[in-house]
A tleap script that builds the chain and sets N, CA, C and O, in Angstrom:
source leaprc.protein.ff14SB
mol = sequence {
  NMET ALA GLU ALA MET MET LYS LYS PHE TYR
  GLY GLN ARG ALA TYR VAL GLN SER ALA GLY
  VAL ILE ASN ASP MET GLU VAL ASP GLY PHE
  SER ILE ALA VAL CYS ALA GLU LEU GLY VAL
  GLU LEU SER ARG HIE ARG SER ARG SER PHE
  GLU GLU MET GLN THR LEU GLY GLU ASP LEU
  GLY GLN PHE ASP LEU ILE ILE ALA LEU SER
  PRO ALA SER GLN ARG ALA ALA LEU GLU LEU
  THR LYS THR SER HIE LEU ALA VAL GLU TYR
  TRP PRO ILE ILE ASP PRO THR ALA LEU GLY
  GLU GLY ARG GLU ALA LYS LEU ALA ALA TYR
  ARG GLN ALA ARG ASP GLN ILE LYS THR ARG
  MET ILE ASP ARG PHE GLY PRO PRO SER ALA
  CALA
}
set mol.1.N position { -4.357 -10.032 1.245 }
set mol.1.CA position { -5.752 -10.247 1.060 }
set mol.1.C position { -6.564 -9.089 1.668 }
set mol.1.O position { -7.465 -8.526 1.047 }
set mol.2.N position { -6.194 -8.770 2.908 }
set mol.2.CA position { -6.928 -7.719 3.621 }
set mol.2.C position { -6.846 -6.335 2.969 }
set mol.2.O position { -7.854 -5.646 2.806 }
set mol.3.N position { -5.638 -5.953 2.605 }
set mol.3.CA position { -5.493 -4.657 1.949 }
set mol.3.C position { -6.348 -4.533 0.714 }
set mol.3.O position { -7.047 -3.533 0.549 }
set mol.4.N position { -6.313 -5.532 -0.172 }
set mol.4.CA position { -7.065 -5.491 -1.425 }
set mol.4.C position { -8.592 -5.490 -1.137 }
set mol.4.O position { -9.354 -4.829 -1.843 }
set mol.5.N position { -9.010 -6.206 -0.136 }
set mol.5.CA position { -10.417 -6.213 0.235 }
set mol.5.C position { -10.821 -4.837 0.833 }
set mol.5.O position { -11.921 -4.357 0.560 }
set mol.6.N position { -10.010 -4.249 1.584 }
set mol.6.CA position { -10.326 -2.876 2.123 }
set mol.6.C position { -10.456 -1.898 1.013 }
set mol.6.O position { -11.357 -1.060 1.036 }
set mol.7.N position { -9.580 -1.968 0.023 }
set mol.7.CA position { -9.607 -0.987 -1.051 }
set mol.7.C position { -10.886 -1.250 -1.932 }
set mol.7.O position { -11.535 -0.310 -2.391 }
set mol.8.N position { -11.203 -2.500 -2.139 }
set mol.8.CA position { -12.454 -2.804 -2.935 }
set mol.8.C position { -13.685 -2.356 -2.194 }
set mol.8.O position { -14.589 -1.752 -2.771 }
set mol.9.N position { -13.716 -2.655 -0.913 }
set mol.9.CA position { -14.989 -2.367 -0.108 }
set mol.9.C position { -15.120 -0.925 0.283 }
set mol.9.O position { -16.237 -0.414 0.356 }
set mol.10.N position { -14.071 -0.271 0.527 }
set mol.10.CA position { -14.133 1.100 1.110 }
set mol.10.C position { -13.522 2.189 0.213 }
set mol.10.O position { -13.639 3.377 0.515 }
set mol.11.N position { -12.902 1.804 -0.837 }
set mol.11.CA position { -12.333 2.778 -1.799 }
set mol.11.C position { -11.478 3.844 -1.182 }
set mol.11.O position { -10.536 3.546 -0.448 }
set mol.12.N position { -11.802 5.113 -1.478 }
set mol.12.CA position { -11.014 6.262 -0.981 }
set mol.12.C position { -11.358 6.664 0.453 }
set mol.12.O position { -10.811 7.665 0.916 }
set mol.13.N position { -12.222 5.961 1.192 }
set mol.13.CA position { -12.566 6.375 2.557 }
set mol.13.C position { -11.359 6.300 3.472 }
set mol.13.O position { -11.308 6.996 4.486 }
set mol.14.N position { -10.392 5.473 3.132 }
set mol.14.CA position { -9.187 5.383 3.944 }
set mol.14.C position { -7.939 5.025 3.191 }
set mol.14.O position { -8.052 4.301 2.202 }
set mol.15.N position { -6.767 5.460 3.563 }
set mol.15.CA position { -5.568 5.021 2.914 }
set mol.15.C position { -5.127 3.722 3.629 }
set mol.15.O position { -5.037 3.650 4.855 }
set mol.16.N position { -4.863 2.718 2.797 }
set mol.16.CA position { -4.597 1.395 3.252 }
set mol.16.C position { -3.288 0.913 2.664 }
set mol.16.O position { -3.046 1.054 1.466 }
set mol.17.N position { -2.405 0.317 3.549 }
set mol.17.CA position { -1.146 -0.218 3.089 }
set mol.17.C position { -0.936 -1.563 3.778 }
set mol.17.O position { -1.020 -1.680 5.001 }
set mol.18.N position { -0.669 -2.546 2.976 }
set mol.18.CA position { -0.430 -3.898 3.512 }
set mol.18.C position { 1.034 -3.957 3.904 }
set mol.18.O position { 1.911 -3.505 3.168 }
set mol.19.N position { 1.295 -4.554 5.142 }
set mol.19.CA position { 2.648 -4.787 5.656 }
set mol.19.C position { 2.607 -5.974 6.500 }
set mol.19.O position { 1.553 -6.377 6.992 }
set mol.20.N position { 3.774 -6.563 6.685 }
set mol.20.CA position { 3.847 -7.744 7.543 }
set mol.20.C position { 5.225 -7.821 8.166 }
set mol.20.O position { 6.037 -6.901 8.074 }
set mol.21.N position { 5.454 -8.959 8.804 }
set mol.21.CA position { 6.705 -9.192 9.436 }
set mol.21.C position { 7.791 -9.438 8.461 }
set mol.21.O position { 8.911 -8.962 8.647 }
set mol.22.N position { 7.499 -10.174 7.414 }
set mol.22.CA position { 8.429 -10.451 6.353 }
set mol.22.C position { 7.771 -10.136 4.963 }
set mol.22.O position { 6.551 -10.022 4.839 }
set mol.23.N position { 8.606 -10.011 3.986 }
set mol.23.CA position { 8.053 -9.704 2.629 }
set mol.23.C position { 8.505 -10.675 1.556 }
set mol.23.O position { 8.413 -10.346 0.373 }
set mol.24.N position { 9.003 -11.895 1.923 }
set mol.24.CA position { 9.519 -12.801 1.004 }
set mol.24.C position { 8.496 -13.699 0.374 }
set mol.24.O position { 8.857 -14.619 -0.359 }
set mol.25.N position { 7.264 -13.471 0.626 }
set mol.25.CA position { 6.213 -14.352 0.112 }
set mol.25.C position { 5.426 -13.686 -0.983 }
set mol.25.O position { 4.968 -12.553 -0.832 }
set mol.26.N position { 5.263 -14.409 -2.124 }
set mol.26.CA position { 4.394 -13.912 -3.189 }
set mol.26.C position { 2.952 -14.299 -2.783 }
set mol.26.O position { 2.759 -15.221 -1.990 }
set mol.27.N position { 1.989 -13.623 -3.305 }
set mol.27.CA position { 0.585 -13.968 -3.005 }
set mol.27.C position { 0.366 -15.312 -3.763 }
set mol.27.O position { 0.719 -15.446 -4.934 }
set mol.28.N position { -0.214 -16.272 -3.063 }
set mol.28.CA position { -0.361 -17.549 -3.637 }
set mol.28.C position { -1.634 -17.641 -4.430 }
set mol.28.O position { -2.531 -16.807 -4.311 }
set mol.29.N position { -1.697 -18.712 -5.274 }
set mol.29.CA position { -2.834 -18.827 -6.122 }
set mol.29.C position { -4.187 -19.048 -5.471 }
set mol.29.O position { -5.232 -18.655 -5.990 }
set mol.30.N position { -4.123 -19.706 -4.291 }
set mol.30.CA position { -5.408 -19.921 -3.532 }
set mol.30.C position { -5.993 -18.556 -3.072 }
set mol.30.O position { -7.194 -18.329 -3.210 }
set mol.31.N position { -5.141 -17.648 -2.526 }
set mol.31.CA position { -5.525 -16.406 -2.134 }
set mol.31.C position { -6.144 -15.615 -3.354 }
set mol.31.O position { -7.201 -14.995 -3.237 }
set mol.32.N position { -5.457 -15.668 -4.480 }
set mol.32.CA position { -5.931 -14.986 -5.631 }
set mol.32.C position { -7.282 -15.502 -6.081 }
set mol.32.O position { -8.166 -14.727 -6.445 }
set mol.33.N position { -7.439 -16.862 -6.052 }
set mol.33.CA position { -8.702 -17.419 -6.524 }
set mol.33.C position { -9.878 -17.115 -5.619 }
set mol.33.O position { -10.958 -16.825 -6.134 }
set mol.34.N position { -9.733 -17.164 -4.272 }
set mol.34.CA position { -10.905 -16.863 -3.386 }
set mol.34.C position { -11.198 -15.447 -3.347 }
set mol.34.O position { -12.361 -15.101 -3.137 }
set mol.35.N position { -10.224 -14.521 -3.536 }
set mol.35.CA position { -10.547 -13.105 -3.583 }
set mol.35.C position { -11.169 -12.728 -4.940 }
set mol.35.O position { -11.980 -11.804 -5.006 }
set mol.36.N position { -10.817 -13.399 -5.963 }
set mol.36.CA position { -11.476 -13.136 -7.281 }
set mol.36.C position { -12.951 -13.472 -7.184 }
set mol.36.O position { -13.743 -12.843 -7.885 }
set mol.37.N position { -13.369 -14.415 -6.369 }
set mol.37.CA position { -14.765 -14.783 -6.144 }
set mol.37.C position { -15.586 -13.574 -5.682 }
set mol.37.O position { -16.788 -13.484 -5.931 }
set mol.38.N position { -14.899 -12.648 -5.001 }
set mol.38.CA position { -15.569 -11.395 -4.541 }
set mol.38.C position { -15.334 -10.210 -5.357 }
set mol.38.O position { -15.742 -9.102 -5.007 }
set mol.39.N position { -14.649 -10.426 -6.496 }
set mol.39.CA position { -14.245 -9.330 -7.322 }
set mol.39.C position { -13.089 -8.548 -6.890 }
set mol.39.O position { -12.917 -7.405 -7.313 }
set mol.40.N position { -12.267 -9.121 -6.047 }
set mol.40.CA position { -11.052 -8.482 -5.512 }
set mol.40.C position { -9.844 -8.959 -6.198 }
set mol.40.O position { -9.580 -10.160 -6.160 }
set mol.41.N position { -9.069 -8.111 -6.836 }
set mol.41.CA position { -7.944 -8.404 -7.639 }
set mol.41.C position { -6.649 -8.523 -6.738 }
set mol.41.O position { -6.267 -7.562 -6.071 }
set mol.42.N position { -6.024 -9.670 -6.742 }
set mol.42.CA position { -4.843 -9.820 -5.933 }
set mol.42.C position { -3.660 -10.223 -6.732 }
set mol.42.O position { -2.571 -10.269 -6.159 }
set mol.43.N position { -3.749 -10.521 -7.992 }
set mol.43.CA position { -2.639 -11.076 -8.781 }
set mol.43.C position { -1.441 -10.107 -8.882 }
set mol.43.O position { -0.316 -10.561 -9.092 }
set mol.44.N position { -1.648 -8.835 -8.742 }
set mol.44.CA position { -0.510 -7.941 -8.765 }
set mol.44.C position { -0.147 -7.375 -7.405 }
set mol.44.O position { 0.676 -6.466 -7.296 }
set mol.45.N position { -0.765 -7.918 -6.376 }
set mol.45.CA position { -0.427 -7.467 -5.032 }
set mol.45.C position { 0.915 -7.936 -4.550 }
set mol.45.O position { 1.327 -9.041 -4.903 }
set mol.46.N position { 1.586 -7.194 -3.802 }
set mol.46.CA position { 2.878 -7.521 -3.276 }
set mol.46.C position { 2.938 -7.141 -1.795 }
set mol.46.O position { 2.558 -6.034 -1.412 }
set mol.47.N position { 3.422 -8.077 -0.966 }
set mol.47.CA position { 3.568 -7.823 0.430 }
set mol.47.C position { 4.809 -7.100 0.811 }
set mol.47.O position { 5.860 -7.352 0.220 }
set mol.48.N position { 4.756 -6.236 1.740 }
set mol.48.CA position { 5.896 -5.464 2.266 }
set mol.48.C position { 6.095 -5.804 3.758 }
set mol.48.O position { 5.159 -6.161 4.474 }
set mol.49.N position { 7.311 -5.680 4.166 }
set mol.49.CA position { 7.587 -5.770 5.630 }
set mol.49.C position { 7.489 -4.360 6.240 }
set mol.49.O position { 7.590 -3.360 5.530 }
set mol.50.N position { 7.297 -4.299 7.532 }
set mol.50.CA position { 7.340 -3.047 8.224 }
set mol.50.C position { 8.655 -2.363 7.977 }
set mol.50.O position { 8.676 -1.152 7.755 }
set mol.51.N position { 9.760 -3.089 8.005 }
set mol.51.CA position { 11.078 -2.537 7.759 }
set mol.51.C position { 11.172 -1.929 6.363 }
set mol.51.O position { 11.690 -0.827 6.182 }
set mol.52.N position { 10.660 -2.673 5.377 }
set mol.52.CA position { 10.733 -2.131 3.989 }
set mol.52.C position { 9.897 -0.865 3.914 }
set mol.52.O position { 10.337 0.114 3.311 }
set mol.53.N position { 8.711 -0.848 4.503 }
set mol.53.CA position { 7.954 0.365 4.463 }
set mol.53.C position { 8.720 1.635 5.011 }
set mol.53.O position { 8.620 2.731 4.461 }
set mol.54.N position { 9.469 1.415 6.102 }
set mol.54.CA position { 10.245 2.497 6.674 }
set mol.54.C position { 11.355 2.865 5.780 }
set mol.54.O position { 11.665 4.049 5.655 }
set mol.55.N position { 12.002 1.886 5.122 }
set mol.55.CA position { 13.068 2.162 4.185 }
set mol.55.C position { 12.639 2.950 3.034 }
set mol.55.O position { 13.391 3.794 2.549 }
set mol.56.N position { 11.376 2.704 2.532 }
set mol.56.CA position { 10.855 3.382 1.395 }
set mol.56.C position { 10.232 4.743 1.807 }
set mol.56.O position { 9.636 5.426 0.974 }
set mol.57.N position { 10.367 5.115 3.044 }
set mol.57.CA position { 9.889 6.415 3.475 }
set mol.57.C position { 8.516 6.535 4.077 }
set mol.57.O position { 8.049 7.633 4.378 }
set mol.58.N position { 7.848 5.367 4.258 }
set mol.58.CA position { 6.522 5.388 4.815 }
set mol.58.C position { 6.708 5.627 6.360 }
set mol.58.O position { 7.360 4.866 7.075 }
set mol.59.N position { 6.086 6.732 6.788 }
set mol.59.CA position { 6.121 7.031 8.214 }
set mol.59.C position { 4.932 6.419 8.881 }
set mol.59.O position { 3.789 6.820 8.663 }
set mol.60.N position { 5.242 5.369 9.757 }
set mol.60.CA position { 4.121 4.737 10.412 }
set mol.60.C position { 3.288 5.702 11.251 }
set mol.60.O position { 2.107 5.458 11.498 }
set mol.61.N position { 3.901 6.788 11.682 }
set mol.61.CA position { 3.146 7.739 12.408 }
set mol.61.C position { 2.057 8.379 11.706 }
set mol.61.O position { 1.187 8.986 12.331 }
set mol.62.N position { 2.048 8.276 10.360 }
set mol.62.CA position { 0.918 8.865 9.565 }
set mol.62.C position { -0.316 8.015 9.554 }
set mol.62.O position { -1.377 8.446 9.102 }
set mol.63.N position { -0.185 6.810 10.050 }
set mol.63.CA position { -1.309 5.896 10.121 }
set mol.63.C position { -2.032 6.023 11.454 }
set mol.63.O position { -1.438 6.431 12.452 }
set mol.64.N position { -3.311 5.675 11.470 }
set mol.64.CA position { -4.130 5.708 12.704 }
set mol.64.C position { -4.206 4.331 13.318 }
set mol.64.O position { -4.379 4.196 14.529 }
set mol.65.N position { -4.074 3.273 12.466 }
set mol.65.CA position { -4.408 1.973 13.024 }
set mol.65.C position { -3.579 0.900 12.221 }
set mol.65.O position { -3.415 0.972 11.003 }
set mol.66.N position { -3.100 -0.044 12.974 }
set mol.66.CA position { -2.503 -1.250 12.413 }
set mol.66.C position { -3.372 -2.411 12.808 }
set mol.66.O position { -3.679 -2.565 13.990 }
set mol.67.N position { -3.787 -3.245 11.857 }
set mol.67.CA position { -4.539 -4.422 12.109 }
set mol.67.C position { -3.611 -5.598 11.858 }
set mol.67.O position { -3.167 -5.840 10.736 }
set mol.68.N position { -3.332 -6.326 12.941 }
set mol.68.CA position { -2.455 -7.458 12.887 }
set mol.68.C position { -3.318 -8.705 12.745 }
set mol.68.O position { -4.319 -8.878 13.440 }
set mol.69.N position { -2.877 -9.615 11.772 }
set mol.69.CA position { -3.603 -10.812 11.500 }
set mol.69.C position { -2.947 -12.035 12.041 }
set mol.69.O position { -3.499 -13.132 11.949 }
set mol.70.N position { -1.761 -11.875 12.615 }
set mol.70.CA position { -1.067 -13.032 13.183 }
set mol.70.C position { -0.414 -12.560 14.468 }
set mol.70.O position { -0.166 -11.367 14.639 }
set mol.71.N position { -0.134 -13.485 15.368 }
set mol.71.CA position { 0.596 -13.138 16.609 }
set mol.71.C position { 1.987 -12.453 16.300 }
set mol.71.O position { 2.380 -11.522 17.004 }
set mol.72.N position { 2.681 -12.901 15.298 }
set mol.72.CA position { 3.963 -12.349 15.004 }
set mol.72.C position { 3.784 -10.923 14.531 }
set mol.72.O position { 4.527 -10.048 14.977 }
set mol.73.N position { 2.840 -10.645 13.654 }
set mol.73.CA position { 2.646 -9.301 13.200 }
set mol.73.C position { 2.162 -8.415 14.314 }
set mol.73.O position { 2.499 -7.231 14.335 }
set mol.74.N position { 1.373 -8.941 15.258 }
set mol.74.CA position { 0.921 -8.124 16.412 }
set mol.74.C position { 2.156 -7.678 17.286 }
set mol.74.O position { 2.268 -6.528 17.711 }
set mol.75.N position { 3.063 -8.666 17.519 }
set mol.75.CA position { 4.215 -8.372 18.334 }
set mol.75.C position { 5.087 -7.297 17.628 }
set mol.75.O position { 5.580 -6.386 18.294 }
set mol.76.N position { 5.280 -7.391 16.312 }
set mol.76.CA position { 6.080 -6.476 15.584 }
set mol.76.C position { 5.414 -5.071 15.586 }
set mol.76.O position { 6.075 -4.045 15.746 }
set mol.77.N position { 4.136 -5.081 15.408 }
set mol.77.CA position { 3.364 -3.811 15.412 }
set mol.77.C position { 3.487 -3.150 16.763 }
set mol.77.O position { 3.781 -1.956 16.822 }
set mol.78.N position { 3.285 -3.841 17.814 }
set mol.78.CA position { 3.360 -3.256 19.200 }
set mol.78.C position { 4.783 -2.742 19.487 }
set mol.78.O position { 4.958 -1.721 20.152 }
set mol.79.N position { 5.787 -3.458 18.981 }
set mol.79.CA position { 7.179 -2.962 19.190 }
set mol.79.C position { 7.419 -1.687 18.409 }
set mol.79.O position { 8.038 -0.753 18.919 }
set mol.80.N position { 6.941 -1.637 17.192 }
set mol.80.CA position { 7.089 -0.415 16.336 }
set mol.80.C position { 6.337 0.761 16.856 }
set mol.80.O position { 6.726 1.904 16.613 }
set mol.81.N position { 5.260 0.513 17.573 }
set mol.81.CA position { 4.358 1.590 17.941 }
set mol.81.C position { 4.452 1.997 19.468 }
set mol.81.O position { 3.637 2.772 19.968 }
set mol.82.N position { 5.409 1.475 20.122 }
set mol.82.CA position { 5.431 1.766 21.604 }
set mol.82.C position { 5.743 3.185 21.926 }
set mol.82.O position { 5.522 3.599 23.064 }
set mol.83.N position { 6.254 3.981 20.982 }
set mol.83.CA position { 6.522 5.376 21.206 }
set mol.83.C position { 5.589 6.276 20.385 }
set mol.83.O position { 5.855 7.467 20.228 }
set mol.84.N position { 4.501 5.705 19.864 }
set mol.84.CA position { 3.588 6.595 19.065 }
set mol.84.C position { 2.154 6.284 19.569 }
set mol.84.O position { 1.899 5.418 20.406 }
set mol.85.N position { 1.260 7.080 18.970 }
set mol.85.CA position { -0.159 6.987 19.361 }
set mol.85.C position { -0.935 6.179 18.402 }
set mol.85.O position { -2.155 6.318 18.321 }
set mol.86.N position { -0.272 5.327 17.659 }
set mol.86.CA position { -0.877 4.468 16.674 }
set mol.86.C position { -1.526 3.280 17.319 }
set mol.86.O position { -0.890 2.556 18.086 }
set mol.87.N position { -2.794 3.069 17.017 }
set mol.87.CA position { -3.497 1.944 17.696 }
set mol.87.C position { -3.245 0.634 16.974 }
set mol.87.O position { -3.134 0.649 15.748 }
set mol.88.N position { -3.153 -0.463 17.634 }
set mol.88.CA position { -2.952 -1.786 17.109 }
set mol.88.C position { -4.122 -2.662 17.569 }
set mol.88.O position { -4.427 -2.756 18.758 }
set mol.89.N position { -4.771 -3.304 16.576 }
set mol.89.CA position { -5.792 -4.293 16.857 }
set mol.89.C position { -5.305 -5.653 16.331 }
set mol.89.O position { -4.623 -5.729 15.308 }
set mol.90.N position { -5.651 -6.667 17.016 }
set mol.90.CA position { -5.389 -8.016 16.604 }
set mol.90.C position { -6.610 -8.741 16.238 }
set mol.90.O position { -7.515 -8.912 17.054 }
set mol.91.N position { -6.658 -9.185 14.993 }
set mol.91.CA position { -7.765 -9.999 14.453 }
set mol.91.C position { -7.287 -11.396 14.270 }
set mol.91.O position { -6.643 -11.657 13.254 }
set mol.92.N position { -7.540 -12.333 15.164 }
set mol.92.CA position { -7.073 -13.742 14.974 }
set mol.92.C position { -7.789 -14.434 13.860 }
set mol.92.O position { -8.943 -14.842 13.994 }
set mol.93.N position { -7.088 -14.566 12.746 }
set mol.93.CA position { -7.589 -15.139 11.500 }
set mol.93.C position { -6.910 -16.441 11.351 }
set mol.93.O position { -5.727 -16.546 11.672 }
set mol.94.N position { -7.581 -17.438 10.885 }
set mol.94.CA position { -6.874 -18.718 10.678 }
set mol.94.C position { -5.800 -18.622 9.602 }
set mol.94.O position { -5.898 -17.837 8.659 }
set mol.95.N position { -4.826 -19.408 9.767 }
set mol.95.CA position { -3.706 -19.489 8.705 }
set mol.95.C position { -4.046 -20.600 7.775 }
set mol.95.O position { -3.811 -21.744 8.164 }
set mol.96.N position { -4.599 -20.403 6.528 }
set mol.96.CA position { -5.056 -21.458 5.754 }
set mol.96.C position { -3.969 -22.210 5.008 }
set mol.96.O position { -4.263 -23.205 4.346 }
set mol.97.N position { -2.718 -21.764 5.095 }
set mol.97.CA position { -1.654 -22.325 4.306 }
set mol.97.C position { -1.321 -23.781 4.673 }
set mol.97.O position { -0.786 -24.524 3.851 }
set mol.98.N position { -1.631 -24.164 5.864 }
set mol.98.CA position { -1.289 -25.545 6.318 }
set mol.98.C position { -2.575 -26.384 6.491 }
set mol.98.O position { -2.519 -27.482 7.043 }
set mol.99.N position { -3.727 -25.874 6.022 }
set mol.99.CA position { -4.959 -26.592 6.145 }
set mol.99.C position { -5.380 -27.275 4.876 }
set mol.99.O position { -5.052 -26.804 3.787 }
set mol.100.N position { -6.082 -28.347 4.977 }
set mol.100.CA position { -6.684 -28.988 3.894 }
set mol.100.C position { -5.797 -29.881 3.030 }
set mol.100.O position { -4.636 -29.555 2.779 }
set mol.101.N position { -6.336 -30.983 2.588 }
set mol.101.CA position { -5.657 -31.951 1.658 }
set mol.101.C position { -6.467 -31.870 0.335 }
set mol.101.O position { -7.670 -32.126 0.268 }
set mol.102.N position { -5.721 -31.504 -0.666 }
set mol.102.CA position { -6.330 -31.384 -1.940 }
set mol.102.C position { -6.859 -30.020 -2.271 }
set mol.102.O position { -7.134 -29.220 -1.377 }
set mol.103.N position { -7.005 -29.742 -3.546 }
set mol.103.CA position { -7.430 -28.426 -3.942 }
set mol.103.C position { -8.672 -27.881 -3.316 }
set mol.103.O position { -8.665 -26.768 -2.790 }
set mol.104.N position { -9.763 -28.652 -3.358 }
set mol.104.CA position { -11.060 -28.200 -2.785 }
set mol.104.C position { -10.965 -27.892 -1.313 }
set mol.104.O position { -11.517 -26.890 -0.859 }
set mol.105.N position { -10.272 -28.737 -0.544 }
set mol.105.CA position { -10.159 -28.528 0.872 }
set mol.105.C position { -9.312 -27.276 1.146 }
set mol.105.O position { -9.615 -26.512 2.063 }
set mol.106.N position { -8.284 -27.071 0.375 }
set mol.106.CA position { -7.439 -25.872 0.519 }
set mol.106.C position { -8.270 -24.578 0.179 }
set mol.106.O position { -8.198 -23.566 0.876 }
set mol.107.N position { -9.015 -24.675 -0.872 }
set mol.107.CA position { -9.873 -23.546 -1.250 }
set mol.107.C position { -10.865 -23.220 -0.150 }
set mol.107.O position { -11.151 -22.058 0.137 }
set mol.108.N position { -11.382 -24.279 0.455 }
set mol.108.CA position { -12.321 -24.058 1.595 }
set mol.108.C position { -11.646 -23.346 2.792 }
set mol.108.O position { -12.246 -22.475 3.422 }
set mol.109.N position { -10.441 -23.717 3.080 }
set mol.109.CA position { -9.697 -23.117 4.126 }
set mol.109.C position { -9.377 -21.612 3.856 }
set mol.109.O position { -9.429 -20.778 4.759 }
set mol.110.N position { -9.054 -21.317 2.610 }
set mol.110.CA position { -8.794 -19.964 2.224 }
set mol.110.C position { -10.055 -19.116 2.205 }
set mol.110.O position { -10.043 -17.936 2.555 }
set mol.111.N position { -11.205 -19.788 1.762 }
set mol.111.CA position { -12.437 -19.038 1.874 }
set mol.111.C position { -12.772 -18.712 3.301 }
set mol.111.O position { -13.256 -17.612 3.567 }
set mol.112.N position { -12.542 -19.604 4.233 }
set mol.112.CA position { -12.832 -19.376 5.603 }
set mol.112.C position { -12.007 -18.166 6.114 }
set mol.112.O position { -12.537 -17.277 6.780 }
set mol.113.N position { -10.706 -18.161 5.784 }
set mol.113.CA position { -9.874 -17.000 6.194 }
set mol.113.C position { -10.352 -15.708 5.584 }
set mol.113.O position { -10.433 -14.679 6.256 }
set mol.114.N position { -10.680 -15.767 4.263 }
set mol.114.CA position { -11.203 -14.544 3.596 }
set mol.114.C position { -12.479 -14.054 4.238 }
set mol.114.O position { -12.670 -12.852 4.426 }
set mol.115.N position { -13.350 -14.981 4.573 }
set mol.115.CA position { -14.606 -14.588 5.084 }
set mol.115.C position { -14.465 -14.113 6.548 }
set mol.115.O position { -15.268 -13.285 6.980 }
set mol.116.N position { -13.542 -14.569 7.279 }
set mol.116.CA position { -13.196 -14.058 8.654 }
set mol.116.C position { -12.725 -12.575 8.509 }
set mol.116.O position { -13.132 -11.713 9.288 }
set mol.117.N position { -11.883 -12.308 7.523 }
set mol.117.CA position { -11.394 -10.970 7.337 }
set mol.117.C position { -12.546 -10.064 7.003 }
set mol.117.O position { -12.687 -8.990 7.588 }
set mol.118.N position { -13.373 -10.484 6.068 }
set mol.118.CA position { -14.459 -9.706 5.517 }
set mol.118.C position { -15.433 -9.400 6.665 }
set mol.118.O position { -15.898 -8.266 6.778 }
set mol.119.N position { -15.743 -10.360 7.498 }
set mol.119.CA position { -16.631 -10.149 8.660 }
set mol.119.C position { -16.056 -9.117 9.617 }
set mol.119.O position { -16.760 -8.220 10.081 }
set mol.120.N position { -14.729 -9.260 9.913 }
set mol.120.CA position { -14.112 -8.333 10.783 }
set mol.120.C position { -14.125 -6.914 10.268 }
set mol.120.O position { -14.345 -5.967 11.023 }
set mol.121.N position { -13.888 -6.772 8.977 }
set mol.121.CA position { -13.891 -5.400 8.329 }
set mol.121.C position { -15.259 -4.814 8.441 }
set mol.121.O position { -15.366 -3.643 8.805 }
set mol.122.N position { -16.278 -5.505 8.168 }
set mol.122.CA position { -17.643 -4.988 8.218 }
set mol.122.C position { -18.020 -4.626 9.669 }
set mol.122.O position { -18.636 -3.593 9.930 }
set mol.123.N position { -17.632 -5.501 10.587 }
set mol.123.CA position { -17.911 -5.203 12.021 }
set mol.123.C position { -17.168 -3.936 12.458 }
set mol.123.O position { -17.696 -3.168 13.262 }
set mol.124.N position { -15.966 -3.705 11.951 }
set mol.124.CA position { -15.107 -2.574 12.397 }
set mol.124.C position { -15.414 -1.330 11.598 }
set mol.124.O position { -15.476 -0.243 12.172 }
set mol.125.N position { -15.604 -1.440 10.325 }
set mol.125.CA position { -15.719 -0.234 9.490 }
set mol.125.C position { -17.079 -0.023 8.860 }
set mol.125.O position { -17.271 0.980 8.172 }
set mol.126.N position { -18.042 -0.926 9.064 }
set mol.126.CA position { -19.348 -0.789 8.526 }
set mol.126.C position { -19.494 -1.385 7.142 }
set mol.126.O position { -18.547 -1.966 6.613 }
set mol.127.N position { -20.656 -1.251 6.556 }
set mol.127.CA position { -20.947 -1.891 5.241 }
set mol.127.C position { -20.022 -1.310 4.217 }
set mol.127.O position { -19.619 -0.155 4.355 }
set mol.128.N position { -19.653 -2.073 3.161 }
set mol.128.CA position { -18.855 -1.547 2.058 }
set mol.128.C position { -19.468 -0.321 1.435 }
set mol.128.O position { -20.686 -0.148 1.495 }
set mol.129.N position { -18.679 0.526 0.846 }
set mol.129.CA position { -19.165 1.696 0.106 }
set mol.129.C position { -19.866 1.256 -1.139 }
set mol.129.O position { -19.560 0.193 -1.680 }
set mol.130.N position { -20.771 2.021 -1.596 }
set mol.130.CA position { -21.458 1.716 -2.863 }
set mol.130.C position { -20.403 1.859 -4.033 }
set mol.130.O position { -19.582 2.776 -4.035 }
set mol.131.N position { -20.468 0.956 -4.974 }
set mol.131.CA position { -19.458 0.992 -6.080 }
set mol.131.C position { -19.741 2.156 -6.972 }
set mol.131.O position { -19.026 2.372 -7.950 }
savepdb mol mol.pdb
quit
């Protein structure tokens, strides 16, 4: 969700790559739906693990910043960057996957997570670029 929002809001201002601790999860329909409300396309998005990025030749040293959205990803990022000058920020975002009973309650939880990410991005990187 965060990578697609960054690309939509900031375009070519920064190179963005989504990564996580694991890569075995497809983007779920709730994430796709709430991002579509902002004009952010997620249906073709695929999550990668830090390990997969390295296997595919992504040099983490080429990045300036890792933004961790969970304690597990923060730990992994700090471990991977302990010998580099790469900054790690932790943004504590709710995990909407276990919240809400029923479709509308789940959508509300996903909207809350999406809006937390959006607010953090704007606070950190400024207003979105003009389209």
